[in-house]
N, C-alpha and C positions, 0 to 999 in steps of 0.2 A: 775383616782381618787385618792386620798390619805386617808388611812384610819389611825384611831387613834391606839395608840398601843393597842393589843388585851387586856393587863392587864387592861386596861381602859374601854374597850368596856361593854356597861351596856346592859345586857339580856333584861329587860324591865326597861326603862329610870329612871332616877334619879329623885325625887321630886322637884329640882331647876330647872330642865331643862324647857325650853320653845321650842316650835314649835317640828318638826320632830326629832326623835330619832334613832339609827340605833337598828335593833331588829334581833336576831339571829332567823330565821322563818324554821320552817316546818310543814306542817298540820300533826295533830295527835301526834305531840310530847309533853313532857310534859317540865315544867321547868327544873326538874332534869336532863332529858335525853340532853335538850339543853346545859345546865352547864358541863355535862360530855363531850359532844361531843366537845364543845370550850375547856375545860382542855386537852384534849385528841390531839386536833389539834395544840394547844399551845405548848405542849410538844413535838410532833413530828416535828414541824417548829424549834423550839431551837435546837434540836439535827440535823436537816439538815442544819440549818443557824444558827451556833453559834453567840453570840454578839461581834462585833467588835467595841470597844469604841476607838474614834476618838475625838480630841479637835479642837476648833477652835476659832477665836476671830471677833468680832463683826467690823465692819468697823469704824474709828475713823475721827474725824473732831477735828481740835484744831481752835477755834475762834481767830483771830486773836487780839492781844493786843493794846490798845488804850491807849495814854496817853495825858493828857489835864492839862495844867500848865496856873494859872493865878497870876498876880502879882496886889498888892494892895500896892503902895508906894515901900518900899525898901523891902518886903516879898514878896516869891514867892512860891507858893504853887501848889503842882501837886498832880494828882489823875490818878491811873491806873484803867482800867478795860478792861473786855475780857479776852482772854488768856486761856480760860477754854477748856479742851479737853472732848469731847464728844463719848461716844462710846468706843470701844477698850476692851470691857469685854470681857472675856475668859468664854468658856463654852466648856462642853462634849456632846458627843452624840453617839448614836449607830448607825453607817453606815449601818449596816444590817438591819434596824428595817422595813424599807419598804418593802424588800424582804421577809424578816419573816413575816410579813402581808400577803403577796401575797400568801404563801404557806401556811398559816393557812387558807386562805379562800378558796384555792383549794381543801385543806383536807374537810373542813366543805362542800363544794360542792359536792365532793365524797360522802359524806354521805347522801347527799339529803338537806342540808340545805343551806339558802341564807342569805343573809343580806340585810333587807328592811328597808324603813323609816316609822315609824308611828307617828301620832300624840300624844302629850303628853294630858294627861286627865286633864279637868279643875276640880275645887272642886265639883261639881254636878256630873260628870262623875265617879269621883273617888269613890263615894258612891256606884256606881252600879259594881265596879272594881271586878273580879274574881281574887283569888289568883291562880296562875298557875303552882304553885309545882309540882300538881300531876295532874292537870286538862289538858286534851289534848287541844291542840293548833286547834283552828277551822280555816276555810278557810280565807284567807286574806280578801276578801271583806265582812266578817261578823263582823271584828273589828273594832271599832270606834276610841279607844284610847289606849294608854299603861300608866300604873303607876309603880312604882317600884314593882316588884314581881308579876304584874297581868295585866289584860286589861280588858276593858269594851265592850260588845258586842254592834253592832246597834239595836236600836229600833224598 
């Protein structure tokens, strides 16, 4: 399973997300404790697995060019089409990102955290959401959905 870079990992989903979102989870933890654990583990992982920037080029394909000519009396007109190159774009990436994400996950697991997927709250559920910064996280089976900075409990 491939993880998103942890810098973009959402503790409790973004408002624009739909469907399940990854949540750093530990029964009894507060939002502040989860944020602190992720920051600590990301920092440790970065020191153990430093960035290794690399560059690559996307595959390129050049469409063949075609020329069509028409004659009308003494006049010949030609039109060329095709010949465009598609792809061949250069980009850079961190070759160590996947390993660093695994090291971060291992660190979180050692602290008792896990990454779980929870559904995003709809508008009605969001009204019942509890801000989780200082609230202790309940057991997984009691959480109905998550919103930015909180979660709603099953009724």
